[in-house]
C-alpha positions, 0 to 999 in steps of 0.5 A: 496514501500509497508508497514505494517504501511499503510498495503501493498500498492502496493506495494504499500503499503503501506502502518504506528506512535506509536501503541496502541497495545495489545501485548503478552509478548515478548519471550527472544530475540524476539522483542515486537509487537511495535518493529516488527511493527516499523521495518516492517513500515520502511522496507515497506514504508520508503526505502530511501528518495524517489523512483519510480517504473513502475507498470504493473497491470493485473486485472482478473475477476471471468470468467477469463477475463483480463484487464491491467493497466500501470502506474508509482508511485513516492514517497517522504518522507516528514519526515522519518517514518512520512508524505509522498507524492505519485504521480501515473501517468497512461499510459495505457490503452487509457481510463485512459491515463494521469489520475493522483492519488495523495496522501499526507499521514499524520500520525495525520489526514486523508490523502489528495487525488486527482484524475485528470480526463484528459477527463474532465480536472477535478481535484477531491478530494477523500473523506476519506469515499472513501478510501476503494473503488476500485483503478482504477477498480482493486481489490486493494483499494485506501487505499492499495495505500496510506495505512491504519494507524495502529492507526485504529486497535488493534494489537496482536502477535498471532504466531511466526514461523521459518520464520514469525511474525504473527499479528492479527489486529482488527479495533477500529471502526468496522462500518468504514470497511467491514472486522472484522479483518485481520492477517499479516505475517511479514518476520523475517529476512527482516521485509517485510510484506508478506501476509495479510488475511482479515475476513469478518463480517461473519468470513469467509476469504474474501480477501488476499493481498500478496507479491509474489516476493521480490528482493534486489534493491540498498540494500533495500528489495523490493516487485517486484510482488504482488497480491490481491484476492477477495475471494467473487467475485473470481477475483484477481489483480497482480501488477508487478514492474519494473525500481525501483529506490531509492534516485532520489531526487524528487522535492517537487513541483511535488506533487502539483495540478499544476502537476496533469495537467502537468506531470513531464515527466523527472521523469516518464521515 
């Protein structure tokens, strides 16, 4: 449940429309940048029509202290390769139990995001300006969950190795983000995005997001373990995915404000 089009959600990732790409000419037999990104987008974000996964997140700070989060992610495609909906329900620890994060991902405008805080019985809209802040106290960002649109960046194929296509991505609006660019490694066989390295404004590597383990599930290559490292703080977060299922026929009405307060338990077990 991760993506290039919306850059590595948890695997999320997610998580990507037609590119404005500065592509180097494709070698004979090699796909173009547009083709690479389209295939990576499909592999990372649009496996089957819908899906679910349990996530065990371990957050480690620079001193080696750890905290944990456990939650379930539900995902439904509105249209293959286009809009999607995500529902994230937290089970542990106690201070976040029953908290819900919901996203309506759009390809032609800013995503809609909601956060339900059960302790206050409050539904909060998350502004587009908050998308690059911490997700549930981890080193993942809200944008890592719902994804970053490829239209926000200019993409260049900088290297082709025996195993990967390597693309450099430069934000079109540098003031809107804390990084100056990032490179992403895409597996040539599966087109799964395997690693993204971000450079800070000072040109130094600041953040790394990577898939640590990929398995075949129901015929789909799927990230089952991922990690993000904050090279400035020294901390990292590892997410492990289990009970992954595809094509479970999730009803569309689950992804509405009504179910923020009343969790769809049938699909969360």
